[in-house]
Backbone as CSV, one residue per row, in Angstrom:
resi,resn,N_x,N_y,N_z,CA_x,CA_y,CA_z,C_x,C_y,C_z
1,UNK,38.399,8.504,25.044,37.859,8.825,23.799,38.066,7.489,23.099
2,UNK,37.048,7.297,22.213,36.856,5.743,21.574,37.409,6.111,20.082
3,UNK,38.317,5.246,19.872,38.952,5.479,18.100,38.416,4.428,17.448
4,UNK,37.382,3.300,17.791,36.856,2.483,16.881,36.091,2.808,15.603
5,UNK,36.741,2.049,14.806,36.417,2.455,13.209,34.530,1.838,13.170
6,UNK,33.871,2.626,12.965,32.214,2.154,12.840,32.360,1.000,11.710
7,UNK,31.378,0.065,12.170,31.152,-1.059,11.397,30.651,-0.646,10.310
8,UNK,31.036,-1.198,9.027,30.528,-0.907,7.817,29.382,-1.575,7.650
9,UNK,28.511,-0.750,6.628,27.004,-1.324,6.429,27.430,-2.404,5.288
10,UNK,26.653,-3.608,5.491,26.562,-4.665,4.540,25.665,-4.583,3.516
11,UNK,24.277,-3.993,4.207,23.015,-4.395,3.200,22.275,-3.005,3.319
12,UNK,22.060,-2.355,2.249,21.154,-1.231,2.247,19.922,-1.387,1.704
13,UNK,19.012,-1.101,2.177,17.322,-0.930,1.778,17.187,0.455,0.924
14,UNK,17.318,0.409,-0.249,17.093,1.645,-0.933,15.840,1.743,-1.749
15,UNK,14.813,2.551,-1.166,13.568,2.863,-1.924,13.913,3.728,-3.592
16,UNK,13.209,3.069,-4.212,12.949,3.728,-5.755,11.946,4.161,-5.995
17,UNK,11.762,5.109,-7.004,10.453,5.842,-7.721,9.427,5.038,-7.733
18,UNK,7.923,5.404,-7.183,6.815,4.553,-7.544,6.295,4.870,-8.911
19,UNK,6.942,5.892,-9.200,6.382,6.244,-10.883,7.432,7.356,-11.422
20,UNK,7.065,8.609,-10.685,8.162,9.737,-11.168,9.479,9.608,-10.729
21,UNK,10.267,9.320,-11.941,11.761,9.051,-11.604,12.632,10.311,-10.714
22,UNK,11.949,11.255,-10.743,12.415,12.516,-9.943,12.588,11.997,-8.410
23,UNK,11.726,11.303,-8.092,11.412,10.891,-6.557,12.437,9.586,-6.004
24,UNK,13.840,10.256,-6.305,14.860,9.302,-5.584,15.829,10.632,-5.016
25,UNK,16.317,10.179,-3.783,17.088,10.865,-2.989,18.754,11.014,-3.355
26,UNK,19.263,12.061,-3.288,20.552,12.289,-3.603,21.294,11.041,-2.888
27,UNK,21.113,10.474,-1.710,21.613,9.621,-0.870,21.302,8.136,-1.353
28,UNK,20.128,8.105,-2.031,19.974,6.588,-2.705,20.978,6.347,-3.934
29,UNK,21.267,7.676,-4.657,21.845,7.853,-5.860,23.276,7.501,-5.612
30,UNK,23.721,8.146,-4.399,25.198,7.697,-4.011,25.453,6.298,-3.715
31,UNK,24.630,5.689,-2.642,24.701,4.389,-2.251,24.408,3.421,-3.720
32,UNK,23.782,3.543,-4.284,23.419,2.605,-5.618,25.022,2.499,-6.278
33,UNK,25.458,3.849,-6.395,26.774,4.118,-6.988,27.911,3.426,-6.209
34,UNK,27.769,3.244,-5.161,29.117,2.740,-3.969,28.905,1.183,-3.882
35,UNK,27.679,0.669,-3.766,27.660,-0.709,-3.329,28.512,-1.703,-4.563
36,UNK,28.468,-2.722,-4.253,29.240,-3.896,-5.001,28.195,-4.383,-5.730
37,UNK,27.003,-4.856,-5.351,26.055,-5.478,-6.267,24.430,-4.914,-5.786
38,UNK,23.815,-4.619,-6.896,22.352,-4.562,-6.542,21.607,-5.506,-6.700
39,UNK,20.728,-5.910,-5.521,19.668,-6.913,-5.341,18.394,-6.367,-6.110
40,UNK,17.760,-7.006,-7.050,16.350,-6.398,-7.727,15.510,-7.475,-7.967
41,UNK,14.465,-6.994,-7.641,13.183,-7.697,-7.607,13.051,-8.188,-9.251
42,UNK,13.258,-7.140,-10.083,13.120,-7.396,-11.667,14.423,-6.685,-12.223
43,UNK,15.508,-7.554,-12.647,16.428,-6.785,-13.032,16.113,-5.994,-14.389
44,UNK,15.412,-6.299,-15.070,14.876,-5.317,-16.335,14.550,-4.066,-15.972
45,UNK,13.552,-3.974,-14.788,12.947,-2.764,-14.609,14.155,-1.944,-13.507
46,UNK,14.783,-2.332,-12.475,15.844,-1.904,-11.958,16.899,-1.444,-13.146
47,UNK,17.301,-2.207,-14.006,18.272,-1.783,-14.868,18.016,-0.591,-15.779
48,UNK,16.652,-0.316,-15.901,16.291,0.919,-16.584,16.456,2.020,-15.795
49,UNK,16.386,1.912,-14.413,16.398,2.703,-13.402,17.985,3.273,-13.339
50,UNK,18.664,2.180,-13.299,20.125,2.487,-12.937,20.880,3.153,-14.310
51,UNK,20.271,2.748,-15.456,20.665,3.307,-16.638,20.176,5.017,-16.797
52,UNK,19.187,5.121,-16.112,18.372,6.472,-16.121,19.426,7.534,-15.172
53,UNK,19.999,6.613,-14.191,21.044,7.389,-13.098,22.241,7.587,-13.735
54,UNK,22.603,6.967,-14.885,24.023,6.651,-15.174,24.915,5.927,-14.297
55,UNK,24.226,4.748,-13.758,25.131,3.864,-12.750,25.126,2.422,-13.517
56,UNK,26.191,2.304,-13.355,26.834,0.681,-13.848,27.016,-0.168,-12.723
57,UNK,26.362,-1.283,-12.380,26.397,-2.112,-11.357,26.002,-3.582,-11.539
58,UNK,26.826,-4.441,-11.351,26.022,-6.141,-11.189,24.950,-5.980,-10.734
59,UNK,24.080,-6.767,-11.046,22.695,-7.094,-10.518,22.514,-8.509,-10.308
60,UNK,21.879,-8.639,-9.039,21.427,-10.075,-8.943,19.850,-10.229,-8.627
61,UNK,19.424,-10.791,-9.173,17.883,-11.321,-9.046,17.605,-11.909,-7.718
62,UNK,16.516,-10.971,-6.998,15.930,-11.331,-5.629,14.562,-10.769,-5.718
63,UNK,13.719,-12.223,-5.696,12.384,-11.811,-5.729,11.474,-12.879,-4.674
64,UNK,10.212,-12.646,-4.710,9.568,-13.318,-3.806,9.492,-14.892,-4.194
65,UNK,9.730,-15.403,-5.419,9.695,-16.615,-5.697,11.109,-17.214,-5.688
66,UNK,12.098,-16.561,-5.236,13.341,-17.105,-5.168,14.446,-16.709,-3.873
67,UNK,13.604,-15.967,-3.058,14.384,-15.313,-2.176,14.826,-16.451,-0.785
68,UNK,13.828,-17.251,-0.746,14.449,-18.692,0.112,15.855,-19.738,-0.307
69,UNK,15.393,-19.579,-1.667,16.647,-20.371,-2.287,17.881,-19.370,-2.298
70,UNK,17.491,-17.893,-2.201,18.786,-17.167,-2.578,19.513,-16.471,-1.464
71,UNK,18.678,-16.623,-0.487,19.162,-15.668,0.838,20.472,-16.129,1.392
72,UNK,20.921,-17.615,1.316,21.887,-18.137,2.026,23.059,-17.525,1.079
73,UNK,23.014,-17.513,-0.219,24.208,-17.194,-1.031,24.384,-15.892,-1.054
74,UNK,23.309,-14.865,-0.724,23.426,-13.717,-0.433,24.115,-13.237,0.720
75,UNK,23.860,-13.907,1.424,24.383,-13.633,3.075,26.076,-14.267,3.087
76,UNK,26.103,-15.184,2.316,27.628,-15.892,2.319,28.491,-14.663,1.729
77,UNK,28.238,-14.124,0.651,28.859,-12.919,0.070,28.857,-11.632,0.922
78,UNK,27.776,-11.310,1.674,27.934,-10.227,2.487,28.914,-10.414,3.565
79,UNK,28.921,-11.688,3.990,29.872,-12.096,5.242,31.226,-11.920,4.656
80,UNK,31.490,-12.315,3.461,32.768,-12.223,2.850,33.468,-10.611,2.385
81,UNK,32.334,-9.595,2.785,32.501,-8.139,2.832,32.152,-7.568,1.607
82,UNK,31.122,-7.947,0.481,30.260,-7.285,-0.200,29.354,-6.688,0.239
83,UNK,29.389,-5.158,-0.235,28.179,-4.600,0.133,27.020,-4.735,-0.808
84,UNK,25.743,-4.603,-0.485,24.715,-4.738,-1.426,23.683,-3.925,-1.190
85,UNK,22.894,-3.548,-2.190,21.511,-2.542,-1.997,20.699,-3.318,-2.538
86,UNK,19.666,-3.544,-1.745,18.029,-4.210,-2.109,17.149,-3.066,-2.545
87,UNK,16.643,-3.498,-3.638,15.454,-2.476,-4.314,14.656,-3.663,-4.633
88,UNK,13.216,-2.798,-5.124,12.226,-3.624,-5.190,11.723,-2.828,-6.817
89,UNK,11.051,-3.268,-7.473,10.244,-2.654,-8.792,10.009,-1.153,-8.391
90,UNK,9.455,-0.573,-7.202,9.096,0.317,-7.024,8.564,0.794,-5.674
91,UNK,8.983,1.629,-4.970,9.050,1.873,-3.527,9.852,1.343,-2.647
92,UNK,9.492,1.028,-1.513,10.592,0.904,-0.258,10.435,-1.021,-0.336
93,UNK,11.615,-1.354,-0.405,11.857,-2.979,-0.259,11.541,-3.426,0.956
94,UNK,10.885,-4.607,1.205,10.217,-4.912,2.453,8.837,-4.695,2.635
95,UNK,8.156,-3.815,1.993,6.900,-3.239,2.313,6.088,-3.854,1.268
96,UNK,5.433,-5.013,1.583,4.907,-5.960,0.425,5.380,-6.240,-0.625
97,UNK,6.540,-6.588,-0.391,7.940,-6.991,-1.503,8.847,-7.872,-0.488
98,UNK,9.544,-8.373,-1.297,10.758,-9.146,-0.690,11.749,-8.099,0.134
99,UNK,12.359,-8.828,1.120,13.274,-8.227,1.846,13.269,-8.436,3.536
100,UNK,12.102,-8.773,3.961,12.053,-8.963,5.300,12.978,-10.420,5.743
101,UNK,12.974,-11.163,4.865,13.828,-12.702,5.244,15.174,-12.261,5.208
102,UNK,15.795,-11.483,4.173,17.272,-11.272,4.188,17.347,-10.245,5.390
103,UNK,16.784,-9.130,5.471,16.988,-8.184,6.789,17.235,-9.250,7.950
104,UNK,16.254,-9.971,8.313,16.212,-10.968,9.478,17.420,-11.974,9.514
105,UNK,17.872,-12.417,8.310,18.838,-13.271,8.536,20.159,-12.440,8.747
106,UNK,20.407,-11.547,7.853,21.583,-10.564,8.017,21.625,-9.965,9.237
107,UNK,20.741,-9.683,10.225,20.754,-8.971,11.504,21.163,-10.173,12.264
108,UNK,20.586,-11.564,12.161,20.947,-12.723,13.020,22.517,-13.188,12.882
109,UNK,23.208,-12.394,12.006,24.670,-12.899,11.369,25.350,-11.655,12.073
110,UNK,24.622,-10.646,12.650,25.511,-9.557,12.965,26.079,-8.650,11.953
111,UNK,25.320,-8.714,10.560,25.670,-7.727,9.642,24.904,-6.458,9.846
112,UNK,25.524,-5.467,9.287,24.914,-3.830,9.498,23.860,-3.797,8.581
113,UNK,22.823,-3.476,8.703,21.950,-3.062,7.721,21.167,-1.735,7.872
114,UNK,21.163,-1.027,6.827,20.769,0.286,6.855,19.435,0.491,5.936
115,UNK,18.478,1.347,6.084,17.340,1.652,5.397,17.189,2.776,5.323
116,UNK,17.313,3.379,3.822,17.020,4.526,3.490,15.587,5.010,3.435
117,UNK,15.460,6.240,4.040,14.143,7.110,3.842,13.609,7.236,2.132
118,UNK,12.530,7.092,1.801,12.204,7.359,0.516,10.747,7.230,0.083
119,UNK,10.497,6.888,-1.240,9.006,6.417,-2.088,8.425,5.619,-1.737
120,UNK,7.369,5.744,-1.079,6.296,4.452,-0.678,5.111,4.981,-1.102
121,UNK,4.314,3.850,-1.624,2.734,4.438,-2.191,1.858,4.573,-0.864
122,UNK,1.847,4.105,0.155,0.510,4.477,0.750,0.869,5.637,1.778
123,UNK,1.773,6.220,1.998,1.799,7.525,2.626,1.197,8.598,1.947
124,UNK,1.374,8.808,0.385,0.646,9.848,-0.242,-0.809,9.478,-0.173
125,UNK,-1.147,8.180,-0.635,-2.660,7.644,-0.686,-3.528,7.850,0.477
126,UNK,-2.511,7.669,1.627,-3.112,7.868,3.268,-3.571,9.257,3.304
127,UNK,-2.572,10.247,3.060,-2.730,11.746,3.154,-3.790,12.483,2.318
128,UNK,-3.786,11.809,1.051,-4.883,12.258,0.313,-6.393,11.984,0.348
129,UNK,-6.405,11.047,1.157,-7.945,10.379,1.548,-8.530,11.501,2.458
130,UNK,-7.876,11.906,3.612,-8.629,12.971,4.131,-9.019,12.267,5.378
131,UNK,-8.653,11.094,5.469,-9.400,10.283,6.922,-8.645,10.326,8.026
132,UNK,-7.455,11.295,8.062,-6.613,11.326,9.165,-5.485,10.186,9.251
133,UNK,-4.324,10.484,9.806,-3.094,9.761,9.812,-2.644,9.720,11.128
134,UNK,-3.547,10.136,12.089,-2.938,9.952,13.509,-2.632,8.717,13.815
135,UNK,-3.869,7.916,13.639,-3.487,6.376,13.990,-4.288,5.534,12.373
136,UNK,-3.125,4.660,12.018,-3.695,3.966,10.996,-3.227,2.543,11.134
137,UNK,-3.512,1.435,10.244,-3.110,0.156,10.240,-2.805,-0.128,8.580
138,UNK,-1.601,-0.502,8.200,-1.229,-0.712,6.794,-1.523,-2.372,6.951
139,UNK,-2.255,-2.867,6.320,-2.806,-4.292,5.776,-2.234,-4.758,4.583
140,UNK,-1.498,-3.868,3.489,-0.887,-4.655,2.431,-2.213,-5.062,1.551
141,UNK,-1.748,-6.410,1.065,-2.618,-7.118,0.182,-3.388,-8.124,1.114
142,UNK,-4.787,-8.020,1.112,-5.514,-9.194,1.658,-5.282,-10.514,1.326
143,UNK,-5.321,-11.476,2.208,-5.182,-12.955,1.395,-5.944,-13.081,0.332
144,UNK,-5.255,-13.763,-0.631,-6.285,-14.105,-1.908,-7.335,-14.974,-1.775
145,UNK,-7.024,-15.973,-1.039,-8.066,-17.083,-0.710,-8.157,-17.466,0.938
146,UNK,-7.229,-18.485,1.264,-7.444,-18.481,2.679,-7.215,-17.448,3.467
147,UNK,-8.111,-17.356,4.473,-8.245,-16.334,5.307,-8.677,-14.950,5.241
148,UNK,-9.068,-14.862,3.711,-9.705,-13.527,3.284,-10.709,-13.063,4.224
149,UNK,-11.658,-13.915,4.191,-13.093,-13.746,4.669,-12.952,-13.295,6.282
150,UNK,-12.158,-14.210,6.989,-11.945,-14.079,8.226,-11.254,-12.830,8.614
151,UNK,-10.171,-12.263,7.977,-9.616,-10.888,7.951,-10.659,-10.022,7.931
152,UNK,-11.361,-10.013,6.755,-12.302,-8.979,6.664,-13.371,-8.700,7.602
153,UNK,-13.852,-9.886,8.210,-14.595,-9.711,9.378,-13.675,-9.089,10.656
154,UNK,-12.630,-9.434,10.682,-12.036,-8.692,11.958,-11.640,-7.355,11.762
155,UNK,-11.735,-6.853,10.333,-11.487,-5.574,10.264,-12.905,-4.506,10.512
156,UNK,-13.827,-5.115,10.583,-15.113,-4.809,10.539,-15.077,-3.550,11.809
157,UNK,-14.538,-4.009,12.954,-14.516,-3.226,14.174,-13.081,-2.480,14.111
158,UNK,-12.483,-2.156,13.178,-11.067,-1.835,13.185,-11.621,0.092,13.266
159,UNK,-10.980,0.472,14.235,-11.301,2.094,14.587,-10.462,2.968,13.919
160,UNK,-9.078,2.434,13.627,-8.107,3.097,12.940,-8.325,3.120,11.127
161,UNK,-7.723,4.133,10.335,-7.761,4.286,9.360,-7.121,3.023,8.409
162,UNK,-7.554,2.522,7.689,-6.977,1.086,7.248,-6.295,1.094,5.738
163,UNK,-5.338,0.849,5.497,-4.647,0.857,4.119,-4.305,-0.248,3.398
164,UNK,-4.843,-0.522,2.251,-4.533,-1.829,1.505,-4.101,-1.605,0.156
165,UNK,-3.082,-2.708,-0.162,-2.662,-2.669,-1.834,-3.501,-3.572,-2.565
166,UNK,-3.991,-3.186,-3.856,-4.546,-4.276,-4.641,-4.171,-3.735,-5.941
167,UNK,-4.149,-5.164,-6.643,-3.932,-5.047,-8.142,-5.297,-4.469,-9.114
168,UNK,-5.184,-4.053,-10.283,-6.183,-3.780,-11.190,-7.191,-4.922,-11.542
169,UNK,-6.850,-6.089,-11.735,-7.773,-7.019,-11.877,-8.474,-7.471,-10.740
170,UNK,-8.327,-7.435,-9.144,-9.178,-7.776,-8.154,-9.834,-6.433,-7.508
171,UNK,-9.719,-5.264,-7.952,-10.048,-3.895,-7.034,-11.208,-4.086,-7.049
172,UNK,-12.319,-4.326,-7.901,-13.848,-4.349,-8.147,-14.435,-5.232,-6.746
173,UNK,-13.652,-6.416,-6.902,-14.352,-7.970,-6.110,-13.775,-7.168,-4.734
174,UNK,-12.623,-6.747,-4.499,-12.217,-6.293,-3.075,-13.030,-5.049,-2.903
175,UNK,-13.366,-4.177,-3.546,-14.283,-3.244,-3.001,-15.454,-3.764,-2.675
176,UNK,-15.979,-4.565,-3.459,-17.304,-5.320,-3.101,-17.503,-6.046,-1.864
177,UNK,-16.401,-6.732,-1.510,-16.383,-7.653,-0.289,-16.039,-6.706,0.810
178,UNK,-15.232,-5.536,0.616,-15.006,-4.422,1.806,-16.535,-4.022,2.448
179,UNK,-16.975,-3.633,0.964,-18.640,-2.998,1.463,-19.518,-3.907,2.077
180,UNK,-19.387,-5.233,2.018,-19.885,-6.348,2.388,-19.677,-6.223,3.812
181,UNK,-18.209,-6.433,4.184,-17.758,-6.459,5.556,-17.892,-5.336,6.640
182,UNK,-17.633,-4.159,5.840,-17.695,-3.162,6.556,-18.852,-1.864,6.586
183,UNK,-19.609,-2.386,5.504,-20.817,-1.485,5.627,-20.780,-0.812,4.197
184,UNK,-21.728,-0.868,3.139,-21.438,-0.291,2.017,-21.666,1.495,1.971
185,UNK,-21.744,1.972,3.241,-21.935,3.587,3.040,-20.393,3.903,3.825
186,UNK,-19.509,2.884,4.201,-18.247,3.452,4.506,-17.288,4.266,4.018
187,UNK,-16.972,5.352,4.131,-16.221,6.047,3.459,-14.848,5.349,3.007
188,UNK,-14.394,5.778,1.668,-12.804,5.089,1.427,-12.349,5.779,0.282
189,UNK,-11.437,5.574,-0.040,-10.569,6.281,-1.209,-9.914,5.542,-1.963
190,UNK,-9.790,5.428,-3.405,-9.019,4.613,-4.207,-7.957,5.486,-5.096
191,UNK,-6.724,5.168,-4.754,-5.668,6.165,-5.512,-4.904,5.084,-6.264
192,UNK,-4.652,5.558,-7.612,-3.923,4.813,-8.215,-2.675,5.376,-9.266
193,UNK,-1.716,4.792,-10.054,-0.776,5.789,-10.487,-0.284,6.762,-9.964
194,UNK,-0.071,6.575,-8.676,0.414,7.866,-7.883,1.828,8.179,-8.606
195,UNK,1.968,9.643,-8.307,3.188,10.371,-9.043,3.190,10.287,-10.551
196,UNK,2.255,9.420,-11.199,2.404,9.515,-12.675,1.513,10.516,-13.139
197,UNK,1.603,10.742,-14.555,1.012,11.367,-15.291,-0.512,11.377,-15.076
198,UNK,-1.293,10.185,-15.135,-2.689,10.042,-14.881,-3.086,9.798,-13.556
199,UNK,-2.220,10.130,-12.523,-2.590,10.071,-11.014,-3.901,10.379,-10.735
200,UNK,-4.593,9.474,-9.957,-6.090,9.639,-9.750,-6.451,9.098,-8.266
201,UNK,-7.419,10.118,-7.590,-7.765,9.478,-6.194,-9.137,9.686,-6.309
202,UNK,-9.860,8.686,-5.965,-11.517,9.091,-5.990,-11.745,8.585,-4.699
203,UNK,-12.746,9.419,-4.151,-13.160,9.125,-2.717,-14.741,9.262,-2.610
204,UNK,-15.179,8.116,-1.843,-16.652,7.734,-2.168,-17.045,6.805,-1.290
205,UNK,-18.401,6.234,-0.993,-18.464,4.968,-0.260,-17.873,3.998,-0.667
206,UNK,-17.905,2.857,-0.130,-17.180,1.453,-0.523,-18.161,0.947,-1.626
207,UNK,-19.278,1.333,-1.476,-20.511,0.629,-2.349,-20.006,1.629,-3.753
208,UNK,-20.200,2.761,-3.437,-20.144,4.000,-4.627,-18.752,3.485,-5.517
209,UNK,-17.804,3.305,-4.818,-16.426,2.987,-5.491,-16.497,1.686,-6.129
210,UNK,-17.084,0.723,-5.757,-17.230,-0.623,-6.526,-18.015,-0.494,-7.529
211,UNK,-19.095,0.392,-7.632,-19.578,0.388,-8.720,-19.374,1.513,-9.914
212,UNK,-18.408,2.395,-9.392,-17.613,3.434,-10.133,-16.389,2.443,-11.128
213,UNK,-15.941,1.787,-10.457,-14.531,1.080,-10.831,-15.178,-0.188,-11.445
214,UNK,-16.363,-0.516,-11.410,-16.923,-1.842,-12.296,-17.628,-1.460,-13.467
215,UNK,-17.762,-0.343,-13.495,-18.219,0.353,-14.884,-17.039,0.638,-15.801
216,UNK,-15.746,0.626,-15.443,-14.575,0.861,-16.329,-14.211,-0.371,-16.837
217,UNK,-13.842,-0.095,-18.277,-13.401,-1.195,-19.310,-12.304,-1.739,-18.756
218,UNK,-11.347,-0.748,-18.437,-9.836,-1.147,-18.125,-9.506,-0.277,-16.828
219,UNK,-8.583,-0.939,-16.124,-8.076,-0.124,-15.045,-6.711,-0.640,-15.042
220,UNK,-5.856,0.504,-14.892,-4.249,0.413,-14.733,-3.605,0.903,-13.764
221,UNK,-2.637,0.334,-13.365,-1.723,0.904,-12.122,-1.704,0.160,-10.923
222,UNK,-0.969,0.174,-10.191,-1.039,-0.322,-8.592,-1.893,0.561,-8.034
223,UNK,-2.732,-0.288,-7.085,-3.712,0.739,-6.587,-3.623,0.765,-4.958
224,UNK,-3.912,1.858,-4.358,-4.021,1.922,-2.622,-5.330,2.218,-2.368
225,UNK,-6.046,1.535,-1.679,-7.362,1.522,-0.948,-7.077,2.169,0.342
226,UNK,-7.814,3.150,0.659,-7.772,3.910,1.972,-9.348,3.950,2.624
227,UNK,-9.519,3.087,3.870,-10.951,3.049,4.279,-10.887,3.821,5.797
228,UNK,-11.768,4.505,5.996,-12.018,5.247,7.121,-12.117,4.153,8.155
229,UNK,-11.971,4.359,9.364,-12.211,3.636,10.523,-13.485,3.381,11.143
230,UNK,-13.785,2.569,12.005,-15.333,2.761,12.435,-15.326,4.076,13.332
231,UNK,-16.468,4.413,13.117,-17.189,5.569,13.745,-18.531,5.339,14.662
232,UNK,-18.446,5.798,15.649,-19.545,5.453,16.561,-20.858,5.973,16.196
């Protein structure tokens, strides 16, 4: 019978609410309260969440623009025995957010990494689209410039349901480009402000969605686009 002590977790990936602050697990609250440091995409945003939860912890900025410079310093501290939790501004870190590089390097050094289940935007958007979740592909954000048209052409023959993230100021252009590449009548849905007071999901053809959102004076909230796969 083995009596070896389990290896302690060095790094936790902790999902945070995408809107509604009730969407955080009891385990996530416990872990945030137990770790030595919280790595935060935006310390102000995460600071408000920790304050809401009644948790006081040192925070370290870890985001897209500094992760390559920060990762080695974080690894050094983890190897010395500190326990850290990585959070993004909303949702699960590492999904269209910083996290992959740190996880890869931590695992390469033999450090134990745990990922807690929890909130992420694309799952409710996928299920609310009604296009079927048996087979789907998560595309995240399309390339902004280089490679964008090439990727759109590649997706024209995709038979699985497709999921994209987009920002409010690019949503209309993206819908127009999707309509051009995949066909104006391709069914799609746009979800925004998920879990918040003004949550909205609009389902129509890509062309109709581009017209609908093009008429709006202002568009707020992070956006998930779900597009039905190619049908014979």
